[in-house]
C-alpha positions, 0 to 999 in steps of 0.5 A: 713336227707340229703340235698335234703330232708332238702330242701323239708321240708323247701320249705313246710314251710310257716311261721316261727317265731322268738324265743323271739318276735314271729316275723313272717317270711314268707317263700317265695321260695327255688330255687337252693341254696337260701331261700328267706324269707320276715321279718314280722316286716319290709316287707324287704326280705332276703336270706339264703344260704341253704347250710350254713343253712343245715350245721348249722342244721347238726353240731349244737344241739342247735340253737341259733343266737350266733351259727348261726354266725359261719355257716350263712353269712349276717346278717340273724341269726335270720331268720336262727334259726327261720326256724331251730326251725320250722324244728326240732319241 
């Protein structure tokens, strides 16, 4: 999947869930190179760089928070994994 298609698929997502506890993350927006998500547990907003997320998606076959650390900056590994897991369902 190319980067533009990847962005479109992510933009179409509404809610994704953490793998372990099924905590919801609301997908708020995709603007430029940023994905904005609201954590269901805290209500806080976090941003994930789409180019980093795409590299994670493209270069891994197993999507875990441990693997995400190699690609994703900031402490947004869990939402990043939740988005990718929903994408590859």
